[in-house]
C-alpha positions, -999 to 999 in steps of 0.1 A, spaced: 339 -240 -769 311 -253 -793 281 -249 -768 266 -218 -769 237 -218 -742 202 -203 -754 182 -174 -730 193 -171 -697 210 -206 -694 250 -209 -692 274 -242 -688 301 -248 -657 323 -262 -655 325 -284 -615 358 -273 -604 368 -310 -587 361 -310 -545 382 -311 -523 408 -347 -522 420 -343 -483 405 -326 -452 414 -292 -435 428 -324 -413 449 -342 -439 421 -368 -445 422 -383 -475 394 -384 -493 386 -417 -512 367 -417 -551 335 -431 -538 330 -413 -509 332 -381 -525 296 -355 -536 289 -342 -563 304 -302 -571 291 -275 -557 316 -247 -574 322 -243 -615 336 -216 -636 315 -202 -663 324 -209 -696 305 -196 -720 266 -173 -709 232 -171 -730 221 -143 -748 191 -131 -714 156 -134 -715 132 -111 -725 101 -108 -701 67 -85 -705 85 -77 -739 124 -67 -730 153 -80 -726 170 -89 -691 213 -86 -697 232 -114 -680 242 -108 -644 265 -138 -653 299 -132 -679 322 -158 -689 349 -163 -659 331 -160 -628 329 -187 -604 297 -198 -595 279 -221 -566 249 -235 -575 230 -269 -562 239 -299 -559 214 -315 -582 208 -287 -608 212 -282 -645 220 -309 -674 253 -330 -673 267 -329 -703 299 -345 -723 318 -322 -748 351 -332 -761 361 -360 -735 349 -331 -707 324 -331 -682 301 -291 -679 265 -287 -670 239 -263 -684 219 -245 -657 194 -217 -660 214 -179 -648 186 -181 -622 197 -219 -605 235 -199 -598 233 -193 -561 263 -166 -558 291 -157 -570 319 -161 -554 
């Protein structure tokens, strides 16, 4: 990965949303929602608060859940990624 996030940010590769419901109905492209799950591909070094370094809780390879409209979308070598603060990640899956 050529992008190295700074401070308490992580780079997430969004996972493709399901194209079929549990009942077998195929969802067309224009009806799909933005993905909310992704895999962490890069992490920053952590942040400083009151002179103390706070280490990152997340690590490369973690599968996470994040808000629909969180972060900044970027494209690197033709692939879509999302840069987001660690505090904006909702949960590890």
